[in-house]
N, C-alpha and C positions, 0 to 999 in steps of 0.2 A: 430509221426515218429521222431520228434526232439524237442528240447527244453531244459530248464535249468534242473539242477539235483534235484531241490526241488521247492515246491510251496512257493512263497513269500507272507506270510499273517501275518504280525506282530501283528495285533489286534485280530486274531482268537485264541480261547482257544485251548491249546494243549491237546493231547490225555492223557498225564500223569495227567493233572489237572482234566479232565473229569473222569478218572478212580478213582482218590482219592475221588472226590465228590460222585460218585455213589456207592462207597464201603460201605457206611452206610446202604444201603438197601439190600446188599448181603453179610452179615457177614460170611456166611459159605464158601464163595469162596475166592480165592486169590484177592488181591487188583488190580493187573495188569493182570487180566485174559485176554488172547488173543481171544476175540470173533471175529467170522467172520464178516467182514464188518467194523471193526474198522479202522478209517482213520488217516493218519499221513502226515505231511507236507514234510517230508524227510525220506530217508532210515535210516539215523543216529538216528532219533527220534524213528523209529520203532525198530531198533536194541536195543536201550537203554530200550525201553518199554519191549521187550521180555526178555532182560537180567535181568531186575528187577523181572519179573515173575519167571524166572529160579532160582533166588536167594530165592524167597519165597518157591518154591517147593523143590529145592535141587538138581539141575543139572546144567551143563554148556552148552553153545551154541557156534556155529561157523557158518560162512557163507558157504552155500553150492552152489547149481547150480544157474545159472542166464541166462538171455537172453539179448543180446545187438545187435541192428540192425546195418546196414551199416553206419549210421550217428553217431555211438558211443553213441546212446541213449539207456539206460538200461530200459527195460520194465518189467522185472521179476526178483525177487530175492527170494531165499529160505534160511530161517534160521532154522537150525536143531539142534538136541541134539548132544553133543560132543561124545556120544556113537553110533552115526549113522554109518552104514557101518561095514565092517569087515577088520581085518588086513591082508595085503598081505602075510605076513609071518606067517603061522599057529603056528610055534614054538615060536614066540616072545611074550613077555608079553605085553598086550594091554587092554585098557578099551573099545575097540569097541565091541559092542554086537549086532549090527544090529538094534538098536532102531529106531522106525518109528516116534517118536515125532518131529513135525516141524510146521512151519507156512510158507505159500506162500504169497508173496507180489506182487501185480500188480499195474500198473500205471493207472491213470485217465487222462481225457482230460486237467484238470487244473494242471497237472504234480505232483499231490499228489499221495500217496500210500494208499492201503487198503489191509486188510487180506482177501484173497479169499479162503484160506483153512487152517484149524487148527486141528492138531492131538496132544492130550495131554496125551495119554497113553504111559508108559515107560515099558520096559522089563528088567530093572535092578534096583538095590537098589538105593535109593535116599539119598543124604547127609542130615544129621539131624542137626548137630551143626554148629556154625559159623566157627570153625576151619576146619571142613570138607569142607564146601561150598567154602571157599576162596582158596582151592587147585585147583579149576577149573580155566583154563587160562582166561576165559571170565570175571571172577570176580577179576582178578588181573591186569587189564589194568590201566595204569596211564595216566591221562589227560595231554595235552600239557603244561599247566601252571606248573603242578607239575614237569614235565620233565625239564622245563627250570629252575625251582628252584633247582633241583638236579644238573643240569649243573653248576649253579653258586656256589653251595656248593663245588663241586669237583674242580672247577677252583681255589677256595680259600683254597685248601689243606685240606679239610675236609674228613676224612677217610670214607670208605663205611659203616663201623659199626656205626659211629656217624651220618651219613646220615640217616640210618635206625632208630636210636634213635630219631633224630630230627623230622622225619616224623611220628613217633609214630606207628610203625608196629604192636604193640600189640593191639592198639585200632583202628588204621586205620587213613587215611587222611580224615578229615571231617566226621568221623564216618564210612568210607568205608574201609574195610580191604585190606591191601597190604602185600604181602609176602616178606620176605627178599630176596629170590631168584630173584624175579622180579626186585627189586631195584638194586641188584648186576648185573643183566643182562642189565639194563638200563645204569649203570655206565660203563660196559664193552663196550657197543655199543658207548657211548660217547668217551671213550678212543680210540677206533678204528677209529672213525671219526676224532679225533684230529691228529692221526698219518698220515692219508691220505694227500698226497701232502704237506708234512711238509716244504720243502725247499721254495716253492712258497709262502706259508703263512708267512714264516720267512722274506723273501725278501720284501714282501708287507708291513709287519709290520715295518721293518727298514726304508723303504721309507717314510712311514707315520710319523715315529719319526723324520726323517730328515726334513720333511716339518714343523713340530711343533718346531723343534730345528735346525735352519740352521747351527749352529756351530758343530753339531754332526759329528763325523768321524767314519767310519766303514772300517776296513781292513780285508780281508780274503785271504786265500791261498787255491788254488784248485789244484788237480792233473790233469793228462793228460785226464782223463775221465770226468772232470768237477765236480768230487765229492769234497765237501768241506773238507779241512784238518784242517785249523785253522781259527778262527774268533776273532777279537779284535774290541771292540767298546768303544768310550769315548764320553760322552755327553758334551754339552757346559759347564754345571755346573761342570763336572769332570775336565775339563781343567782350569776353573776358580779356583777351589779348589787347583789344583796342582800348579798353578802360585803363590798362596798365602801360601800354607802349604806343598809344595812338597819338603822341605828340608830334611825330614825324612819319610820313608815309609816302609811298610812290604809287602812281597809277599808270598802267600801260595797257594797250589793247593790241598786242601783236600776235596773239595766238588765234589762228583762224582755221583749224583743221577739223571742225565738226561737220556733220553731214550737210548742214544748211549754210555753211560758210559764214556763220555769224561771228563777228568780232567778240572775243572774250576778254573782259576787263578784270584785272586783278588789283585789289587793294592790298599792298604789302608794306610791312614795317620791319623793325628790327627789335628783338627782345633783349633781355639783360645778358644773354650769352652771345650777343652779336650774331644771332641766327636770324634768317628771314622767317617772319611769321605772316600768315595770311589773315586779313581782316574780313574778307568777303570776295565773292565773285559775281560777275554780272554778264549775261549774254545780251548783246544788242543786235538789232537788225541793220543798223546804219550808225555812222559816226558823225552825226550832225549835232549842233549846239543843243537843240531840245532833247536829244537822246542822252547826252551827258548831264544835262540839267535834271532829267528824271533819275538817272543813276545816282548822282551826288545828293540830291534832295532826299531820296529814299534811304540811302546809306546813312546820312546824317540823322534821319528820323529813327532808324533802327538803333543807332548808337546814342539815343536819348539826347539828341541835339548837340553833342560834343563835336567840335571841329578841331582838326589837327592844327598845330602851330605852323607847320610847313608841309607843303605838298609838292612833290617833284613830278613833272610830266615831260613829254617831248614837246615839240614846238607846234602841236596841233592847235589851230585857232579856235576850233569848236570847244575844246577842253578849257582854254583860257577864258572864253566868254562865259562858259557854264560855271567856272570857279568864281568868277566875279559876282555872279548873282546868287549862288547857293552857299559857297564857303567864304563868306565876306570877311571873316576875321583871320583866315589862313593866309600865310605868305606863300605865294606861288613862285616857284623857281623852275628853270629849265634843266633838263638833263645835259650835263656838259659833254657827254659822249656823243649825243645826237647832234649837238651844235658843231663839234669839231670833226665828225667822221668824214665830212665831205671836203676837208681841207686839201687833200691830195687831188681831188677832182677839179676844184676851182682854182687852185694855185698852179697846177701844172708843173713845168720844169723847175720853177723856183723852189717847190717843195720836194720834188723827187730827186733832182740832180744836184741841188745846192745843199749839201749836208750841213753847212753852217747855219742856214736859215732854219732848217728843220730842228736842229738841236736847240737853238736859241728860242724858237717859238714854243717848243714843248716844255722847255725849262721855265719860260715865262708863265704859261697858263697852268702849270702844275705846282710850282714852288713859290711864286711870289704871293705874299699875303698883305702887303701894304698897298693901299689904293693909290696913293701919290706915286710910288715907285712903279706900280703897274702901268699907269697911264704914261709916265715919262719913258719907260723902257719900250712900251708899245710904239710910241711916236718915233723913237730912235730906230727901232727894228724896221718899220715900214719905210723910213727914209733911207736906211742903209742898203736895203735890197730893192728899192724902187718900186714898191707895190702900194703906193699911196692911193692910186685910183682903182685898185682891185675891189669889185663890187662885193665880193664875199667878205673880205676883211672889213670893209666899211659897214656892212650890215651887222656882223657879229659884234663889232666894236660899239655900234650904236646901242645895242641891247646887252652890253657887257654886264649890267647890273642883274641880269636874269641868270647868268651862268658862270661868270668869272669868280675864281676863288677868293680874291680879296673882298668881294661884296657878299660872300657867303660866310665869312668868318664870324660875324656877329649875328648870324641867323641859326637857330638851333635846328640841326638836321640829323642828329644822332650819328654823325659821321658820314652821311650819304650826300653825294654830290651828283649822282646820276640815278637813272632807273635801272641800274644793273641788277638790283635785287628782283625787280619784276621780270627782267629779261632772264635771270637765272631760274626763277620759278617757272616761267614759261618753258624754258629748256628742260627742266625736270619733269614737267607735265607730259612732254612728248614721250618720256619713258613709260608713262602709265596709260596714256590714251592713244588708241590707234587712229590712223588717218580716216577722215570722213566718218567719225563715230556718230551714231544716233544720239539724241538728246539724253535718253535715260542712261545709256552707257557712259556718256560724257559726265553726267552728274555723279554717277556711281564711282567712276575712276577718280574724279576730282576729290570725292570724299576719301578714297583710299590714299590719295596724295596728301591730304591734310592729316590723316592718321599717321602717315610716315613722318611728317614734320613733327608731330607730337612725340613720336617715339625718339626722334633725334634730340628733341628738347629734354625729354626725360633722361636720356643717356648723359647729356651734358650736366643735368642737375645731379645725377649720381656721381659723376667724376668730380664735380665741385665739392660735394659733401665728403667723399671718401678719400680722394687723392690729396695728400699733403704736399705742398710745394716746398722745395728747398730754397731758403732765402739766400740770395746771391749778393745783395748789396750790404746787408747787415745793419741798416738804419732802422730805428723804431717805426718810422712811417711805413716801411715795407711790411712789417708785422701787422699793423693796423689795417692796411689795405687788403691783406690776405684774409682778415677776419670778416670784413664787411662786403667785399666785392666778389663777383663770380670769377671763375678761373679765367675766362676769356678777357674780362675787364682787367683783372690783375696782371695778366701778361702784357696788356697794352700799357698799363701804368708802369710796370717794371721797365719797359722799353724807354719811357720818358724819364724814369728815375736813373737809368743807366746813362743816358745822354746828358743828364743834368750836371754831371761831373765835368763836362767840357765847357761850361760857362763860368765867366768871371763876374763878380760884383764890383763894378767900378765906383760905386758910391750911391748917394741918394740925391734926388732932385729937389726942386723947390717945394713940391707938394708931398715931400717925404716918401716918394716912390723910389724903389730900388732900381738902379740902372744896370742891366746885364748885357754882356757881349760875349760872343764865342771867342775862345782863346786864340784861334787862328786869325780872326779879323780884328783883334785888339790893336788899335793904333792905325789901322788902314783908313784910306780916304772914304771908302764905301762901306764902312762897317755898319752892321745892323744892330741897332740898340733896342732893347726891350724894357718896358717900364712895368714893374710889378708893385701893386699896392696891397698892403696888408692892413686889414681892419679887425683883426682878432678872429672872429668866427667866419670870415670870408676873405678870400684873397683873389685878386684879379690880375690879368696880364694883358698887355697891349697886343699880343699875337692873336688873341681871339679864339684859341683852341677850346677853352672851357665853354664859351658861348656857343660854339659850333657843335661840340661833341658831348659836353657835360663831364669832361675829364680834365684834371689839372695837367698843365703843360710842364715841360722840363724847366722852364724859367721860374715858375711858381714853386716847384718842388726844390729847386736850388735855394731859394730864399727860406723855405721852411726848414731845410737842413741847416742853413746858416744860423737860423734862430733857435736851433736845437728843439724843434717841435717833435713830440712823440706821437701825435695823431694828426690826421687830416682835419682841416677845419670843417665843422659841422655844416656850415652854409654851403660848402662845395661838394657835399655828398648827395647826389641826386638819387631819389628813391628808385628810379627805373633801372639803375645799374646794381642795386644791392642784391645779394644772394637770397635774402629772405622776402623778396617782392612776390615770389610765386608760392609762398606757403599758403596752405589751405585755410588755416585759422590765424586770425590776427595779422594778415599780410598788410604790408605798407602800400598805401595807394599812391597815385601819382603826385599828390600834394603832401605826402609824408604824414598822413593822418591814419591812425590805427582803425581797422574795420570795426572793432568792438565799440569804439567811441561813436562811429557813424551809426551803428545799430541802436545804441542807446539814444542818440539824438532822434532817430526815426521813431522810436517808441514814444518819446516825449511829445513829438509832433502829432502822432496819432491820438495820444491821450488828450492833448489840447483840442484837437479837432472834435472829439466826442463831446467834450465839455461845451464847445461852441455850438454844436448841434442841439444839445439839451437846452442851452440858453435861448437859441432861436425858437425852440418849442415852448418856452416859458416854464421849464421844469426846474424847480429848486428843491433840494433835499431829496426825499425818497421819490422813486419813479412809480407813479400809479399807471393804470391802464390807459387813461386818456392822454397822459403825458407821453407814454410809450408810442401811442398812435400818432401824435403830433410830431414826435421826433422822427419816426419812420417816414412820415409824409415829407418832412424837410429833406431827409436823405434822398428820397425818390426824386425830388425836384433837382437836387444837385447832380444826381446820376443822369437824369434826362438831359440837363444842360451839357454835362461832360460828353455824353454820347453824341449829341448834336455836333459838338465841336470836333470830336474825333472823326465823325463822318465827313464833315466839311474839310478836315485836313486830308482825309483819304482822297477826296475828290480833287483837292488841290495838288496832291502828289501824283495824280493820274492812276490811282489804284482802284480797281473795280472788284466788286464782291464776287461775281461769277468767275468760275474757273475757265481756263482756255479749253477749247474743244479740238484744236488742231495745231500742228506745228507750222513754222514758217515754210514758205515754198522752197523747194530744193534749188540750189544754185544751178544755173544753166551752164553746161560745158561750152568752152570757147570753140570756135570753128565755124565753118559755113553752115548756115541753117538748111534744113531739109527743104526741098522744092524751091531752091534758090539757084539761079544761074550763076556761073562763074563770073560773068561780066558784071552783073549787079553786085556780086559779093566784093569784087575788086574795087568797084566804085565806092561802096560803103566803107571799105578799109581806108581808101584815099581820103574820104571826108573825115573819118575819125582821126587820122594822122594830122590833118590840118588843124582840127580842133585841139588836139593834144599839144601841138607845137605852139599854137596861139596861147593856150593856157599857161604853158611853161614860160613863155616870154613875159606874160603878164605878171606871173608870180615872181619872176626874177627881178622885175622892176619895182615891186612893192616889198615892204618889210615883212618879216616872218610873223610879227606880232599884230599886224593890222588885218582886220577882217573886212572884206569887201561887202559893203551894204548898199541898199538902194535897189531900185528896179531898173531892168534894162529897157530902154526905149529905142535903141538903135540896133542895127544888125552887127554881128561880130565880123571880124575881117575874114575868118575862114568860111563864112557863109556867102561872101561875095565872089562870084566867078570872075 
């Protein structure tokens, strides 16, 4: 009447083993023939036994009728042929033929099972080859271990096709055939399971990450319905990296492969090993000015109000407007690659077929560092090839100060002139995150991506510490550079040191500056002269490389070698490029101040604050009970005022105390909507094309940096029939 689901007999021989042993004496029959009276310890064992028999013969099986009592104890189970019964719809294609082949399983007192009835005759054709047999559903089942393996592969962004190849669908898993359709079905079910309750899984994951990383900060904005609108998060490592290397960063929103098609913004910089480091990530539902304002304002607040010296973006007008209002002290520059990538499209045959223009144009925008020469050569170039009226060239020349190299040389960018680091980070993310990933998987894989970047940084720290570089120039400055700089920075300085030998010192100018020229251009009419000024602890050059990268140029190094200097000037050694900037104790901050001195200053400030509170409470000398109470009341007032200000700041930043209750709406797939006629669908497409063409013409007639403002009071051209 009741009991366990199976007989527990670990030392007893299984029915499969007995059938294999006895098959020697009955070679004419199937190995796993279902004789009446065959006993099994569990129903699963009986089903596996009968399924092996069906593979030998060439048919599929499924579970049929059964009997369960009031105690939920199963006493009878039928396993039948897949062709048993008839289709309910006589017009539908079906493999059901009313086949009577089956076995009936009953229970014994020891809770085991036995075959009480066995019918082996079939009324349909049997499968002969392996390719035919594996089409039956019972022969395409995947065990739990294999399903878990498939789940791990899919979580690590392995495509369904590669999963099939890894499992070996042509030969089978462990010699057992598996169809591609079955693996695709398993992958689809796993994807559907990941989508379910996505927001709660995301919040649980973020809470776990906060426990592991107490410095982690998460900001999100929700609408009135509790649906998440934006989400920004920065780990403790992100904040640490920004404190050290946040003087220059790039921001780009090109990665949109999550389930909700939300643009993903990456704050990326460069560390002292010239590696890309992540400062934070933000998911946005749209790319409007107010969205970027929310992202930049919250990012700035998380980083304790510190703004980057330089920020590089694409030509997005919304970003430019948001930077002006939130990052007011930062210098905004455009990515040069985004500006010049459409040169081929806008210049046409002049750029593609005229190799002279292409080479001169590329040489001008990549090599020229003098503003005067850049503008003169630009005018000569457009006149020479007759492209003075080209709208594209006129537009990028008008805004040359936002992207051209000569205007970048005196702006510190840590060597970055484009958002290539953000683009590279986005490209690397695609190796971690699968397409259309739910939000919790996206956050988890982004965390794995950051851990991978940390591992790469630690590898470079190890190489810098342990690998000794062979000095190739032999000057004392080279030894000093090897001691203070990282390996990556030293290699770049060595390159400048090597090329320094190609320059000649022609003399000194009126302001005692050294005049240098390349030996090949000495005496030429268009020779490039470089002025180097030495003031002892600091040396500067007119080329602007130090102001742009923070590294001495070849011209300054030539003067230092000429003066027989043994060390680099202390004023030219930026703390961000030093090898000891990442030390855990006593590391050098961005301003060159030791952490120990900052900690001592903080201690003094706290001590003075306590004294000030005691003075407010009127306590002098020893602290009695009344004085202690008055001091605590004064502190409570300060805390209440501070709490009010913090709450006001949260409201200003758009942060709400309640957590989101749902994810954004999923992106609607393109194509004709359901219940829509083809005629109306074509009409809507025609209207959209008109609107798109009108907007493109309007954008081409305005500058990339101008944002269209004001309200529309008239109809657009595409609306007029």
